[in-house]
DSSP file (Angstrom, degrees, kcal/mol; ACC not computed):
  #  RESIDUE AA STRUCTURE BP1 BP2  ACC     N-H-->O    O-->H-N    N-H-->O    O-->H-N    TCO  KAPPA ALPHA  PHI   PSI    X-CA   Y-CA   Z-CA
    1    1 A X     >        0   0    0      0, 0.0     4,-1.4     0, 0.0     3,-0.1   0.000 360.0 360.0 360.0 -41.7  118.3   20.3   64.1
    2    2 A X  H  >  +     0   0    0      1,-0.2     4,-1.7     2,-0.2     5,-0.1   0.858 360.0  57.6 -63.0 -36.7  118.8   23.9   63.0
    3    3 A X  H  > S+     0   0    0      1,-0.2     4,-1.6     2,-0.2    -1,-0.2   0.882 102.6  54.7 -64.6 -36.7  116.3   25.1   65.5
    4    4 A X  H  > S+     0   0    0      1,-0.2     4,-1.5     2,-0.2    -1,-0.2   0.918 106.6  51.2 -61.7 -42.1  118.3   23.5   68.4
    5    5 A X  H  X S+     0   0    0     -4,-1.4     4,-0.8     1,-0.2    -1,-0.2   0.893 107.7  51.6 -65.6 -38.9  121.4   25.4   67.4
    6    6 A X  H  < S+     0   0    0     -4,-1.7     3,-0.3     1,-0.2    -1,-0.2   0.839 107.7  53.7 -66.4 -34.1  119.6   28.7   67.3
    7    7 A X  H  < S+     0   0    0     -4,-1.6    -1,-0.2     1,-0.2    -2,-0.2   0.848 109.0  47.7 -69.9 -33.0  118.2   28.2   70.8
    8    8 A X  H  < S+     0   0    0     -4,-1.5    -1,-0.2    -5,-0.1    -2,-0.2   0.590  87.6 101.6 -88.0 -10.0  121.6   27.5   72.3
    9    9 A X  S  < S-     0   0    0     -4,-0.8     2,-0.2    -3,-0.3     3,-0.1  -0.441  72.1-123.9 -74.0 148.7  123.4   30.4   70.8
   10   10 A X        -     0   0    0      1,-0.1     2,-0.1    -2,-0.1    -1,-0.1  -0.562  34.4 -94.6 -84.5 155.5  124.1   33.4   73.1
   11   11 A X        -     0   0    0     -2,-0.2     2,-0.1     1,-0.1    -1,-0.1  -0.420  47.4-104.5 -69.3 147.6  122.9   36.9   72.0
   12   12 A X        -     0   0    0     -2,-0.1     2,-0.3     1,-0.1    -1,-0.1  -0.439  33.3-126.5 -74.0 147.6  125.5   38.9   70.2
   13   13 A X        -     0   0    0     -2,-0.1     2,-0.2    -3,-0.1    -1,-0.1  -0.632  19.4-119.3 -91.9 152.4  127.2   41.7   72.1
   14   14 A X        -     0   0    0     -2,-0.3     2,-0.1     1,-0.1     5,-0.1  -0.594  28.4-107.4 -87.1 150.8  127.4   45.2   70.9
   15   15 A X    >   -     0   0    0     -2,-0.2     3,-1.5     1,-0.1     4,-0.5  -0.433  32.2-113.7 -71.7 155.2  130.6   47.0   70.3
   16   16 A X  G >  S+     0   0    0      1,-0.3     3,-0.9     2,-0.2    -1,-0.1   0.822 114.8  54.7 -62.3 -34.9  131.4   49.6   72.9
   17   17 A X  G 3  S+     0   0    0      1,-0.2    -1,-0.3     0, 0.0    -2,-0.0   0.528 104.7  56.6 -81.6  -3.2  131.1   52.5   70.4
   18   18 A X  G <  S+     0   0    0     -3,-1.5    -1,-0.2     2,-0.1    -2,-0.2   0.491  84.6 105.8-101.8  -4.8  127.6   51.4   69.5
   19   19 A X    <   -     0   0    0     -3,-0.9     2,-0.1    -4,-0.5    -3,-0.0  -0.471  66.0-130.4 -76.0 143.7  126.2   51.5   73.0
   20   20 A X     >  -     0   0    0     -2,-0.2     4,-2.0     1,-0.1     5,-0.2  -0.372  29.8-102.1 -82.9 170.8  123.9   54.2   74.1
   21   21 A X  H  > S+     0   0    0      1,-0.2     4,-2.3     2,-0.2     5,-0.1   0.882 123.2  50.5 -62.7 -38.6  124.4   56.2   77.3
   22   22 A X  H  > S+     0   0    0      1,-0.2     4,-1.9     2,-0.2    -1,-0.2   0.868 109.4  50.1 -69.3 -36.8  121.8   54.2   79.1
   23   23 A X  H  > S+     0   0    0      2,-0.2     4,-2.1     1,-0.2    -1,-0.2   0.851 109.2  52.5 -68.9 -34.8  123.3   50.9   78.1
   24   24 A X  H  X S+     0   0    0     -4,-2.0     4,-2.5     2,-0.2    -2,-0.2   0.943 107.7  51.9 -63.5 -47.0  126.8   52.2   79.3
   25   25 A X  H  X S+     0   0    0     -4,-2.3     4,-2.2     1,-0.2    -2,-0.2   0.909 109.2  50.4 -57.9 -42.0  125.3   53.1   82.7
   26   26 A X  H  X S+     0   0    0     -4,-1.9     4,-2.1     1,-0.2    -1,-0.2   0.894 111.0  47.8 -63.3 -40.3  123.9   49.5   82.9
   27   27 A X  H  X S+     0   0    0     -4,-2.1     4,-2.3     2,-0.2    -1,-0.2   0.872 110.6  51.4 -67.8 -35.2  127.2   48.0   82.1
   28   28 A X  H  X S+     0   0    0     -4,-2.5     4,-2.3     2,-0.2    -2,-0.2   0.901 109.5  50.6 -66.2 -41.6  128.9   50.2   84.6
   29   29 A X  H  X S+     0   0    0     -4,-2.2     4,-2.2     2,-0.2    -2,-0.2   0.912 110.7  48.9 -61.1 -45.3  126.4   49.1   87.2
   30   30 A X  H  X S+     0   0    0     -4,-2.1     4,-2.8     1,-0.2     5,-0.4   0.915 110.0  52.5 -63.8 -40.1  127.0   45.4   86.3
   31   31 A X  H  X>S+     0   0    0     -4,-2.3     4,-2.6     1,-0.2     6,-0.8   0.914 108.2  50.6 -60.4 -44.4  130.8   46.0   86.6
   32   32 A X  H  X5S+     0   0    0     -4,-2.3     4,-1.0     4,-0.2    -1,-0.2   0.912 115.9  41.7 -60.4 -44.4  130.5   47.5   90.0
   33   33 A X  H  <5S+     0   0    0     -4,-2.2    -2,-0.2     2,-0.2    -1,-0.2   0.945 124.4  33.0 -69.7 -47.9  128.4   44.5   91.3
   34   34 A X  H  <5S+     0   0    0     -4,-2.8    -3,-0.2    -5,-0.2    -2,-0.2   0.835 129.5  32.0 -82.1 -36.4  130.3   41.7   89.7
   35   35 A X  H  <5S-     0   0    0     -4,-2.6    -3,-0.2    -5,-0.4    -1,-0.2   0.547 100.6-123.4-103.2  -8.0  133.9   43.0   89.8
   36   36 A X  S  <<S+     0   0    0     -4,-1.0     2,-0.3    -5,-0.5    -4,-0.2   0.661  78.0   3.7  78.3  16.9  133.6   45.1   92.9
   37   37 A X  S    S-     0   0    0     -6,-0.8    -2,-0.2     1,-0.0     3,-0.2  -0.989  82.9 -85.1 165.1-168.0  134.7   48.4   91.4
   38   38 A X  S    S+     0   0    0     -2,-0.3     9,-0.1     1,-0.1    -6,-0.1  -0.151  83.9 104.8-122.0  38.2  135.6   50.2   88.2
   39   39 A X        +     0   0    0     -4,-0.1    -1,-0.1     4,-0.1    -3,-0.0   0.540  51.3 104.1 -98.5  -5.3  139.3   49.5   88.0
   40   40 A X  S  > S-     0   0    0     -3,-0.2     4,-2.2     1,-0.1     5,-0.2  -0.289  82.1-116.3 -70.3 159.8  139.2   46.9   85.2
   41   41 A X  H  > S+     0   0    0      1,-0.2     4,-2.3     2,-0.2     5,-0.2   0.892 117.0  52.8 -64.6 -35.9  140.2   47.9   81.7
   42   42 A X  H  > S+     0   0    0      2,-0.2     4,-2.2     1,-0.2    -1,-0.2   0.913 110.1  48.3 -66.2 -41.5  136.7   47.3   80.4
   43   43 A X  H  > S+     0   0    0      1,-0.2     4,-2.3     2,-0.2    -1,-0.2   0.898 111.2  49.9 -65.8 -40.3  135.2   49.6   83.2
   44   44 A X  H  X S+     0   0    0     -4,-2.2     4,-2.1     2,-0.2    -1,-0.2   0.881 110.4  49.6 -67.0 -39.4  137.7   52.3   82.4
   45   45 A X  H  X S+     0   0    0     -4,-2.3     4,-2.2     2,-0.2    -2,-0.2   0.900 110.3  51.6 -66.9 -38.4  136.9   52.2   78.7
   46   46 A X  H  X S+     0   0    0     -4,-2.2     4,-2.6     2,-0.2    -2,-0.2   0.927 108.9  50.7 -60.5 -44.7  133.2   52.4   79.5
   47   47 A X  H  X S+     0   0    0     -4,-2.3     4,-2.1     1,-0.2    -1,-0.2   0.888 110.5  49.3 -62.8 -39.2  133.9   55.5   81.7
   48   48 A X  H  X S+     0   0    0     -4,-2.1     4,-2.0     2,-0.2    -1,-0.2   0.887 111.4  48.7 -68.2 -37.1  135.8   57.1   78.8
   49   49 A X  H  X S+     0   0    0     -4,-2.2     4,-2.4     2,-0.2    -2,-0.2   0.906 110.7  51.2 -67.7 -40.9  133.0   56.4   76.3
   50   50 A X  H  X S+     0   0    0     -4,-2.6     4,-2.1     1,-0.2    -2,-0.2   0.902 109.6  49.7 -60.5 -42.5  130.5   57.8   78.8
   51   51 A X  H  X S+     0   0    0     -4,-2.1     4,-1.7     1,-0.2    -1,-0.2   0.888 110.8  50.6 -65.4 -40.0  132.6   61.0   79.1
   52   52 A X  H  < S+     0   0    0     -4,-2.0    -1,-0.2     1,-0.2    -2,-0.2   0.874 112.6  45.8 -66.8 -37.6  132.8   61.3   75.3
   53   53 A X  H  < S+     0   0    0     -4,-2.4    -2,-0.2     1,-0.2    -1,-0.2   0.864 112.0  51.7 -75.5 -32.6  129.1   60.9   74.9
   54   54 A X  H  <        0   0    0     -4,-2.1    -2,-0.2     1,-0.2    -1,-0.2   0.816 360.0 360.0 -70.6 -32.4  128.3   63.4   77.7
   55   55 A X     <        0   0    0     -4,-1.7    -1,-0.2    -5,-0.2    -2,-0.1   0.450 360.0 360.0 -74.7 360.0  130.6   66.1   76.3
């Protein structure tokens, strides 16, 4: 029974400040495809984090 519960749980997500630059790029690409742009609050926060890591 415990094995069944482990199989159905979704993988944990990382906090935004723990993402690497490559992971941020992947998330931004996903936002562009699924949301049709980068105007959402999540996408703007990703862009800000990317800028902070690049500088």
